[in-house]
C-alpha positions as CSV (number, residue, x, y, z in Angstrom):
1,M,-72.8,3.7,-26.8
2,V,-70.0,4.2,-29.7
3,D,-72.2,4.9,-33.3
4,V,-70.7,1.8,-34.7
5,L,-71.7,3.3,-38.2
6,A,-68.8,6.7,-37.9
7,L,-66.6,4.6,-36.1
8,K,-63.1,4.0,-38.0
9,P,-61.4,1.0,-38.3
10,Q,-58.5,2.0,-36.3
11,G,-60.4,2.6,-33.7
12,V,-62.2,-0.8,-33.4
13,Q,-59.5,-2.3,-30.5
14,K,-59.6,0.4,-28.5
15,L,-63.6,-0.8,-27.8
16,D,-63.6,-3.6,-25.1
17,I,-66.0,-6.6,-26.1
18,A,-69.2,-5.8,-24.3
19,E,-68.9,-2.5,-27.3
20,R,-68.3,-4.4,-29.6
21,V,-71.0,-6.7,-28.8
22,C,-73.7,-3.9,-28.9
23,C,-71.9,-2.5,-31.8
24,T,-72.3,-5.8,-34.3
25,L,-75.8,-6.1,-32.7
26,A,-76.2,-2.6,-34.1
27,L,-75.3,-3.9,-37.3
28,A,-77.6,-7.1,-37.2
29,H,-80.4,-4.9,-36.4
30,L,-80.5,-2.6,-39.3
31,R,-80.9,-5.9,-41.4
32,G,-83.9,-6.4,-39.2
33,Y,-82.5,-8.7,-36.7
34,A,-80.8,-9.8,-33.4
35,L,-78.6,-12.9,-33.3
36,P,-77.9,-15.9,-31.6
37,V,-75.3,-16.3,-29.0
38,A,-73.7,-19.3,-30.4
39,R,-73.0,-17.0,-33.5
40,L,-72.0,-14.1,-32.3
41,P,-68.2,-15.1,-31.9
42,S,-67.9,-15.6,-36.2
43,L,-69.7,-12.2,-36.8
44,L,-68.0,-10.1,-33.4
45,L,-66.7,-6.5,-34.9
46,G,-63.2,-6.4,-33.9
47,G,-62.9,-10.6,-34.5
48,P,-63.6,-13.1,-32.5
49,V,-63.4,-13.7,-27.9
50,P,-63.7,-16.5,-26.1
51,R,-66.8,-17.9,-25.8
52,G,-66.5,-17.3,-21.7
53,E,-65.8,-14.0,-21.4
54,L,-68.4,-13.6,-24.5
55,E,-71.2,-14.3,-22.1
56,A,-70.0,-13.3,-19.4
57,A,-70.3,-9.3,-21.4
58,I,-73.8,-10.4,-22.4
59,E,-74.7,-11.1,-19.0
60,S,-73.8,-8.1,-17.1
61,D,-74.6,-5.3,-20.1
62,G,-77.8,-4.0,-18.9
63,R,-77.8,-2.5,-22.6
64,L,-79.1,-6.3,-23.8
65,E,-81.6,-8.1,-23.8
66,L,-81.0,-12.1,-24.0
67,Q,-83.7,-14.4,-24.8
68,D,-83.5,-18.2,-25.0
69,G,-80.2,-17.6,-26.6
70,L,-81.1,-14.8,-28.6
71,V,-79.3,-11.7,-28.2
72,C,-80.7,-7.7,-28.9
73,L,-80.1,-4.3,-28.5
74,R,-82.8,-3.3,-25.5
75,G,-85.1,-1.7,-27.0
76,H,-85.3,-4.3,-30.0
77,G,-86.8,-7.2,-28.7
78,R,-89.8,-6.8,-31.1
79,L,-86.9,-8.6,-33.4
80,L,-86.7,-11.4,-30.8
81,P,-89.6,-13.4,-32.2
82,A,-89.3,-13.0,-35.7
83,T,-85.7,-13.9,-35.5
84,R,-86.4,-16.7,-33.8
85,D,-89.0,-17.6,-36.4
86,R,-86.3,-17.2,-39.1
87,L,-84.0,-19.6,-37.5
88,S,-86.2,-21.9,-37.2
89,S,-87.7,-22.1,-40.7
90,H,-84.3,-21.8,-42.4
91,P,-84.0,-25.9,-42.9
92,A,-86.8,-26.4,-44.2
93,F,-86.4,-23.7,-47.1
94,E,-81.9,-23.6,-47.3
95,A,-81.9,-26.7,-50.4
96,I,-84.5,-24.8,-52.2
97,F,-82.8,-21.4,-52.0
98,D,-79.0,-22.9,-52.9
99,N,-80.7,-25.3,-55.8
100,L,-82.7,-21.6,-57.3
101,A,-78.8,-20.0,-56.5
102,R,-76.8,-22.3,-58.6
103,S,-79.1,-22.8,-61.3
104,Y,-80.0,-19.4,-61.6
105,V,-76.2,-18.3,-61.1
106,R,-74.9,-20.7,-63.3
107,E,-77.4,-19.7,-65.9
108,L,-76.0,-16.2,-65.3
109,V,-72.9,-15.9,-65.9
110,A,-73.5,-18.3,-69.2
111,R,-74.6,-15.5,-70.5
112,L,-73.5,-12.6,-68.9
113,P,-69.8,-12.0,-70.2
114,T,-69.3,-8.9,-67.8
115,V,-70.2,-10.7,-64.1
116,E,-66.7,-11.6,-62.6
117,C,-67.8,-12.9,-59.2
118,V,-71.5,-13.2,-57.8
119,A,-72.3,-13.9,-54.2
120,V,-75.4,-14.3,-52.0
121,A,-76.1,-12.1,-49.2
122,G,-79.5,-11.0,-47.3
123,S,-81.5,-14.3,-45.3
124,F,-79.9,-16.9,-47.2
125,A,-76.3,-16.3,-46.2
126,S,-77.0,-15.2,-43.0
127,G,-79.2,-18.2,-41.8
128,G,-82.4,-16.8,-42.1
129,L,-84.8,-18.2,-44.7
130,C,-88.6,-18.0,-44.5
131,S,-91.0,-18.5,-46.5
132,D,-91.4,-15.0,-47.7
133,D,-88.1,-14.5,-48.7
134,D,-85.5,-14.3,-51.9
135,L,-82.9,-14.9,-52.5
136,D,-80.3,-11.6,-52.9
137,L,-77.4,-11.8,-54.6
138,N,-74.3,-9.4,-54.7
139,L,-72.7,-9.2,-58.3
140,F,-68.8,-7.7,-59.3
141,V,-69.3,-7.0,-63.1
142,R,-66.6,-5.0,-65.3
143,D,-66.0,-1.2,-65.2
144,G,-68.8,0.1,-68.1
145,S,-71.2,-2.7,-67.3
146,K,-73.5,-1.5,-64.5
147,F,-76.4,-1.3,-66.6
148,L,-76.0,-3.8,-68.9
149,S,-75.8,-6.1,-66.1
150,Y,-78.6,-5.6,-63.6
151,L,-80.9,-5.3,-67.0
152,T,-79.4,-9.0,-68.1
153,A,-79.6,-10.4,-64.5
154,L,-83.6,-8.4,-64.0
155,V,-85.0,-10.1,-66.9
156,L,-83.5,-13.2,-66.2
157,A,-84.8,-12.9,-62.4
158,A,-87.9,-12.1,-64.2
159,R,-87.8,-15.8,-66.1
160,Y,-87.5,-17.7,-62.9
161,G,-90.3,-15.8,-61.4
162,L,-92.6,-17.5,-63.6
163,R,-91.1,-20.8,-63.7
164,N,-92.6,-23.3,-61.5
165,G,-94.9,-21.3,-59.1
166,W,-93.5,-19.7,-56.3
167,S,-95.9,-19.7,-53.4
168,A,-93.7,-16.9,-51.6
169,G,-94.8,-13.4,-50.9
170,V,-93.4,-10.2,-51.9
171,K,-90.4,-10.0,-49.2
172,G,-90.5,-6.8,-47.2
173,C,-87.5,-5.8,-45.0
174,D,-86.2,-8.9,-43.6
175,G,-88.2,-8.8,-40.6
176,G,-88.5,-5.2,-39.8
177,A,-85.4,-2.9,-39.7
178,P,-85.5,-0.3,-37.2
179,G,-87.9,2.6,-37.2
180,S,-90.7,0.3,-38.8
181,D,-93.4,-2.0,-36.8
182,G,-91.4,-5.4,-38.1
183,H,-94.5,-6.1,-40.3
184,V,-94.3,-4.9,-44.0
185,E,-97.2,-4.8,-46.0
186,E,-96.9,-6.9,-49.4
187,M,-96.2,-5.5,-52.9
188,P,-97.5,-7.7,-55.2
189,L,-96.1,-7.4,-58.5
190,P,-98.5,-8.2,-61.7
191,L,-97.7,-11.3,-63.5
192,I,-94.0,-11.9,-61.6
193,T,-93.8,-13.2,-58.5
194,K,-90.2,-11.9,-57.0
195,R,-87.6,-14.7,-56.3
196,V,-84.3,-13.5,-57.5
197,C,-82.9,-9.7,-56.1
198,I,-80.2,-7.8,-57.2
199,N,-78.7,-6.5,-54.2
200,V,-75.4,-4.4,-55.3
201,I,-73.4,-4.2,-58.1
202,W,-70.1,-2.9,-58.0
203,E,-68.2,-2.6,-60.8
204,R,-64.4,-3.2,-60.3
205,S,-63.5,-0.2,-60.3
206,E,-66.2,0.6,-57.4
207,A,-64.5,-2.4,-55.2
208,R,-60.6,-2.0,-55.7
209,P,-60.9,-0.1,-53.3
210,F,-64.3,1.0,-52.1
211,V,-64.8,4.2,-51.5
212,R,-66.6,3.4,-48.5
213,T,-64.4,2.0,-45.7
214,D,-66.6,1.7,-42.9
215,A,-68.6,-0.7,-40.7
216,A,-72.3,-1.4,-42.2
217,L,-70.2,-1.8,-46.1
218,A,-67.6,-4.9,-43.6
219,F,-70.8,-6.5,-42.5
220,E,-72.2,-6.8,-45.6
221,L,-68.9,-8.2,-47.0
222,L,-68.8,-10.6,-44.0
223,N,-72.3,-11.8,-44.6
224,S,-72.3,-12.7,-48.0
225,R,-71.6,-16.2,-49.7
226,P,-69.4,-16.3,-53.0
227,V,-70.6,-18.2,-55.3
228,Y,-69.4,-18.1,-58.4
229,N,-64.8,-16.5,-58.7
230,A,-64.6,-17.3,-55.0
231,P,-60.8,-16.3,-55.5
232,Y,-61.8,-12.9,-57.1
233,F,-63.8,-12.0,-53.7
234,D,-61.0,-12.6,-51.8
235,S,-59.4,-10.3,-54.1
236,V,-61.8,-7.6,-53.5
237,I,-60.8,-8.3,-49.6
238,A,-56.9,-8.0,-50.2
239,S,-57.8,-4.6,-52.2
240,N,-59.5,-3.3,-49.0
241,P,-56.7,-4.0,-46.4
242,W,-59.2,-1.9,-44.1
243,L,-61.7,-4.3,-43.9
244,P,-60.1,-6.8,-41.6
245,S,-59.4,-3.9,-38.9
246,F,-63.6,-4.3,-38.3
247,F,-63.7,-7.8,-39.3
248,P,-60.5,-10.0,-38.9
249,Q,-62.4,-13.0,-39.9
250,L,-62.8,-11.9,-43.7
251,A,-58.8,-12.2,-44.4
252,V,-59.2,-16.0,-42.9
253,R,-62.3,-16.9,-44.6
254,Q,-62.2,-20.6,-46.3
255,T,-63.0,-20.4,-49.9
256,P,-66.2,-22.6,-50.8
257,A,-65.6,-26.5,-51.7
258,T,-68.0,-26.3,-54.7
259,E,-68.7,-23.2,-56.6
260,V,-71.7,-22.5,-59.8
261,A,-69.3,-23.4,-62.8
262,P,-71.1,-22.0,-66.1
263,Y,-73.3,-24.4,-68.4
264,P,-71.2,-26.5,-70.7
265,G,-70.6,-24.9,-74.3
266,G,-69.6,-21.2,-72.5
267,R,-71.4,-18.2,-72.8
268,L,-74.0,-17.5,-74.8
269,V,-73.3,-14.7,-78.0
270,P,-70.0,-13.5,-75.5
271,G,-68.8,-11.9,-78.4
272,V,-72.3,-9.8,-79.1
273,L,-72.7,-8.4,-75.3
274,E,-68.8,-7.8,-75.1
275,G,-68.6,-6.0,-78.3
276,V,-71.7,-3.2,-77.2
277,S,-70.3,-3.3,-73.7
278,R,-66.6,-1.8,-74.6
279,L,-68.3,0.3,-76.9
280,G,-71.0,2.0,-74.4
281,M,-74.0,0.9,-76.7
282,G,-75.4,-1.5,-74.5
283,E,-74.5,0.7,-71.5
284,A,-75.9,3.8,-72.2
285,V,-79.2,2.2,-73.5
286,S,-79.6,-0.1,-70.2
287,R,-79.1,2.9,-67.7
288,R,-82.1,4.1,-69.4
289,A,-83.6,1.8,-69.9
290,V,-83.3,0.9,-66.2
291,R,-84.3,4.5,-65.0
292,L,-87.3,4.4,-66.7
293,L,-88.2,0.8,-64.8
294,H,-87.5,1.5,-61.6
295,S,-89.7,5.1,-62.3
296,L,-92.4,2.7,-63.2
297,V,-91.6,0.3,-60.5
298,A,-91.6,3.9,-58.0
299,G,-94.7,4.8,-59.1
300,Y,-96.6,1.3,-58.9
301,R,-94.6,1.8,-55.0
302,S,-96.6,4.9,-54.5
303,S,-98.9,2.8,-53.2
304,Y,-97.3,0.9,-50.6
305,P,-96.2,3.1,-48.8
306,R,-93.6,0.4,-46.2
307,A,-92.6,-0.8,-49.6
308,R,-91.5,2.6,-50.5
309,D,-89.8,3.6,-47.4
310,C,-88.1,0.6,-46.9
311,A,-86.6,0.6,-50.6
312,A,-85.6,4.4,-49.6
313,R,-83.6,2.7,-46.7
314,K,-82.3,0.2,-48.8
315,E,-81.0,2.7,-51.5
316,R,-79.5,4.7,-48.5
317,I,-77.5,1.9,-47.0
318,K,-76.3,1.0,-51.2
319,H,-74.7,4.6,-50.9
320,P,-73.0,5.4,-53.4
321,Y,-73.3,2.2,-55.1
322,G,-77.2,2.2,-56.1
323,L,-78.2,2.4,-59.4
324,L,-80.2,5.5,-59.6
325,E,-77.4,7.3,-58.6
326,L,-75.4,10.2,-60.4
327,P,-72.6,8.7,-62.1
328,R,-70.2,9.0,-59.6
329,P,-66.2,10.3,-60.2
330,A,-63.2,7.2,-59.0
331,P,-60.3,8.5,-57.0
332,S,-58.4,7.3,-60.6
333,G,-60.2,9.5,-61.8
334,R,-62.7,7.3,-63.6
335,R,-66.7,7.0,-63.7
336,G,-67.2,5.1,-60.9
């Protein structure tokens, strides 16, 4: 099978349908789940194909396991029951998470003028919510404001963890990624429950264009749904013409009918936040605070090996956009 992580954009159209199915499943397995055959056309590497051709390719390929409308690569059958459970539980939690997303994002953009776009990701966007999930968000922010934006978003997320109670535990690895046994022990947080997770933050220069040009990043964007400033999200896709080479679906994505809008009355103390951000003071202080916080969390996480391994795997997937990485030179010469 083709190594999908090493696949170049120009190589996608050289693959037959069966190979494209295998590559798509490999990307899904990295995120910890199998896929329903019914959803494959919308997620298929290289773009949709007629349903009949797709099903014929699946049934005739010995590298695939098909069970009750779900498909995975052979050897990853343990993902099938977890995926089935998540698909069945998703409708019960969808409205809850939609309300949480709207409330949190609306408050975030009202308080933080550096945020230019917000997209939901993870289980909520992929249709596989279960009781122990949190809300995954991807943020696009102004240059020079990554740490200030993250710290502010994190403080607000902590406030939401104190509100109204939350019976869910802390999410592990979305049902288990390859290399784990599919069950991640909880890492309980003192005083609060993790309800909102800031997945990735991209500064403007990091996303226009992306340094990475691989199928995993393209799949992440395909599985992200903008809830604030969808036109900005579309402009990011347009700034990266290699993305539709992996997934033509991205070029024809429909803008959501409704989006989150800030609370009436505008942003709170925007002048102060914008001023410290432009001077670099807020970003420098926030960078130190975030690194200290992550150091404390890493020490606490050391008692939970599976949670530690899961966090390390996620950081590798985020490279080179992780918060804990050293400053990187952007193609233009600016700091990335």
